[in-house]
C-alpha positions in Angstrom: 69.0 -40.7 -5.0 71.1 -41.0 -1.8 74.8 -40.8 -1.2 75.3 -44.5 -2.0 73.5 -44.1 -5.3 75.6 -41.1 -6.1 78.8 -43.0 -5.4 77.7 -45.9 -7.6 76.8 -43.5 -10.5 80.1 -41.6 -10.3 82.1 -44.8 -10.1 80.4 -46.2 -13.2 80.6 -43.0 -15.2 84.3 -42.3 -14.3 85.3 -46.0 -14.6 86.8 -46.0 -11.1 86.2 -48.1 -8.0 83.4 -47.3 -5.6 86.1 -46.7 -2.9 87.8 -44.1 -5.1 84.4 -42.5 -5.9 83.5 -42.4 -2.2 86.8 -40.7 -1.3 86.3 -38.1 -4.1 82.7 -37.3 -3.1 83.6 -37.2 0.7 86.5 -34.8 0.0 84.2 -32.6 -2.3 81.6 -32.3 0.5 84.3 -31.6 3.1 85.7 -28.8 0.9 82.3 -27.2 0.2 81.5 -27.2 4.0 85.0 -25.8 4.9 84.9 -23.0 2.4 81.3 -22.1 2.9 82.1 -21.6 6.6 85.4 -19.7 6.1 84.6 -17.5 3.1 81.6 -15.8 1.5 80.6 -19.2 0.0 81.3 -21.6 -2.8 80.2 -20.9 -6.4 80.0 -23.7 -8.9 79.4 -22.4 -12.4 76.4 -24.0 -14.0 75.3 -25.7 -10.8 74.8 -23.1 -8.0 76.2 -21.5 -5.0 76.4 -22.3 -1.3 76.5 -19.6 1.3 75.7 -18.7 4.9 72.7 -16.6 5.9 72.4 -15.1 9.3 69.2 -14.8 11.2 68.7 -12.3 14.0 67.5 -13.2 17.4 63.7 -12.8 17.6 60.7 -13.5 19.7 58.6 -16.6 18.9 55.7 -18.4 20.4 55.5 -21.9 21.9 52.6 -23.4 19.9 51.5 -25.8 22.7 51.4 -23.2 25.5 51.2 -19.9 23.6 54.0 -18.6 25.8 56.5 -16.1 24.2 60.0 -17.4 23.9 63.3 -15.9 22.7 64.8 -17.5 19.7 68.6 -17.2 19.5 70.4 -15.7 16.5 71.6 -18.5 14.1 73.5 -19.2 10.9 72.0 -21.3 8.2 73.3 -22.8 4.9 71.7 -21.5 1.8 71.9 -22.9 -1.7 70.9 -21.0 -4.8 70.6 -23.0 -8.0 72.5 -21.7 -11.0 70.8 -20.6 -14.2 71.9 -23.8 -16.2 70.6 -26.0 -13.3 67.2 -24.2 -13.2 66.9 -24.5 -17.0 67.7 -28.2 -16.9 64.7 -28.8 -14.6 
């Protein structure tokens, strides 16, 4: 399923236009991104939680040349599925 399929499914289930469904989904994604970045994360009961994990700077190796390289510290998004979501699978 891609975003277009999701919009169609939500519009059909909620009996709203696809334009309204697109706006709702876009706003939902924007809100999750904004609050994941600003706070400790977003927790959606029964679905899961979004958060930020931090990786320290480290040494790596270029696989083509074997040369050692420094990899910068970075932030990554993490998602942890909730219990109800896991059980549904």
